C-alpha positions in Angstrom: -14.5 -9.8 82.6 -12.8 -10.0 79.2 -9.4 -8.2 79.0 -9.1 -5.5 76.4 -6.4 -5.7 73.7 -5.3 -2.1 74.2 -5.2 -1.2 70.5 -4.0 -2.7 67.3 -1.9 -5.7 68.5 -3.1 -8.7 66.4 -1.2 -9.3 63.2 -3.5 -10.5 60.5 -4.7 -9.8 56.9 -7.9 -7.7 57.3 -10.9 -8.6 55.1 -10.5 -7.0 51.7 -6.8 -6.4 52.1 -3.8 -8.1 50.7 -1.2 -7.8 53.4 -0.8 -8.3 57.1 -1.6 -5.4 59.3 -2.0 -4.8 63.1 -5.6 -4.9 64.0 -7.4 -4.1 67.3 -9.1 -7.3 68.7 -11.8 -5.2 70.4 -13.0 -2.8 67.8 -11.4 -4.0 64.6 -9.4 -0.8 64.0 -6.7 -1.4 61.3 -3.3 0.3 61.8 -2.1 1.3 58.4 1.7 2.0 58.5 2.7 3.9 55.4 5.9 5.5 54.1 6.9 8.8 55.6 7.2 11.8 53.4 10.4 13.8 53.8 10.4 17.4 52.4 13.4 19.6 52.0 15.3 22.0 49.7 18.6 22.5 47.9 19.0 26.2 48.9 21.4 28.5 47.2 22.6 32.0 47.7 24.3 33.2 44.5 26.9 30.5 43.7 26.9 28.7 47.1 24.8 25.9 48.6 23.4 25.9 52.1 24.1 22.8 54.3 23.4 22.0 57.9 25.6 19.9 60.3 23.2 17.6 62.2 22.9 18.0 65.9 20.7 14.9 66.3 20.9 11.2 65.5 21.0 9.5 63.1 24.2 10.8 61.5 24.9 13.5 64.2 27.8 15.7 63.0 27.3 15.0 59.3 26.2 17.6 56.8 22.8 17.6 55.2 20.2 19.6 53.3 17.5 21.2 55.5 14.9 18.5 55.3 12.5 16.6 57.5 9.2 15.0 58.0 6.2 16.6 56.4 3.6 17.8 58.9 -0.1 17.5 58.8 -2.1 20.4 57.3 0.8 21.7 55.1 1.8 21.4 51.5 5.1 19.9 50.5 6.4 23.4 49.5 5.3 24.8 52.9 7.0 21.9 54.6 10.2 22.4 52.7 10.3 26.1 53.6 9.5 25.3 57.3 12.4 22.8 57.5 14.8 25.4 56.0 13.7 27.9 58.6 13.8 25.4 61.5 17.2 23.9 60.7 19.0 26.8 59.1 17.2 30.0 60.1 17.0 31.0 56.5 14.1 32.4 54.5 13.7 31.0 51.0 11.5 31.2 47.9 10.7 27.6 47.1 11.0 26.8 43.4 10.5 23.7 41.3 10.5 20.2 42.6 14.0 19.0 41.9 13.8 15.4 42.9 11.5 12.7 44.1 13.4 9.8 45.7 11.6 6.6 46.5 13.4 4.8 49.3 11.4 1.6 50.0 14.2 0.0 52.0 13.6 2.7 54.7 9.9 3.3 53.9 10.4 7.0 52.9 9.7 9.2 49.9 11.9 12.3 49.7 10.6 15.4 47.9 13.4 17.9 47.4 12.8 21.4 46.0 15.1 24.0 44.6 15.1 27.1 46.7 16.6 30.6 46.5 17.6 32.2 49.7 16.1 35.7 50.1 19.2 37.0 51.9 22.5 35.5 53.0 21.3 35.3 56.6 21.2 31.9 58.3 21.7 30.5 61.8 21.7 27.0 63.3 18.3 25.8 64.6 17.9 23.3 67.4 18.6 20.3 65.1 21.8 21.8 63.7 25.2 22.2 65.2 26.3 24.5 62.4 25.1 25.9 59.1 27.2 27.1 56.2 27.2 28.3 52.6 29.6 26.3 50.5 31.1 26.7 47.0 30.9 23.5 44.9 34.6 22.7 45.6 34.2 23.2 49.3 31.2 21.0 49.9 32.3 18.4 52.5 31.5 15.4 50.2 33.0 12.8 52.6 30.9 14.1 55.5 27.5 14.1 53.9 24.8 12.4 56.1 22.9 10.6 53.3 23.3 9.7 49.6 20.2 11.8 48.9 22.1 14.9 49.9 24.8 14.2 47.2 22.2 13.2 44.6 20.2 16.4 45.2 23.3 18.7 45.1 24.4 17.0 41.9 21.0 17.2 40.3 20.7 20.9 41.2 24.1 21.7 39.7 23.4 19.7 36.5 20.2 21.7 36.0 21.6 25.2 36.9 20.1 27.8 34.6 17.3 25.5 33.5 13.7 25.3 34.5 10.7 23.3 33.4 12.4 20.0 33.9 11.0 16.7 35.1 12.0 15.9 38.7 15.0 13.6 39.1 15.0 10.2 40.9 17.5 7.8 42.4 20.4 7.7 40.0 20.8 4.5 38.0 22.9 2.0 40.0 23.2 4.3 43.0 24.5 3.0 46.2 23.0 4.0 49.6 26.4 5.4 50.7 27.3 9.0 49.9 30.3 9.6 47.7 31.9 12.6 46.0 30.5 13.2 42.5 
């Protein structure tokens, strides 16, 4: 009796492909690992920005935008609104796509929208220790979880009062460490 391979476990370049993938030795199934899509929003209530303090790793205890992995069967806008509700207990109207960050070093694409909160109500969800509305000067710049958070906040502020713009990307010469603008 021939042992089964139990799924894609053989690293090889499949016929017609140009890169190594994991392939099932029994049935030939090819496992395509692709970048993850992160969706989220820069949410504002009047002149304040909504941030969540992470309750989970990585970067537990640091502040971030409500954002996370896109789910199957949803649009990017629906995913962004869902993440805001799950992480910050806030209802929003999703606006224009603010930024699209390609992060090949971590195999992610971040799609960040602008969002207007429909009320000042919010509450921490299971993935947040705390949630707050911050004026620009009170944003905890030294405690931001990821550089994309600072980039998104800065892009949003730079475009305040404007619409119909092209989405922003990774700032020229940007480092992968957050810093105060």
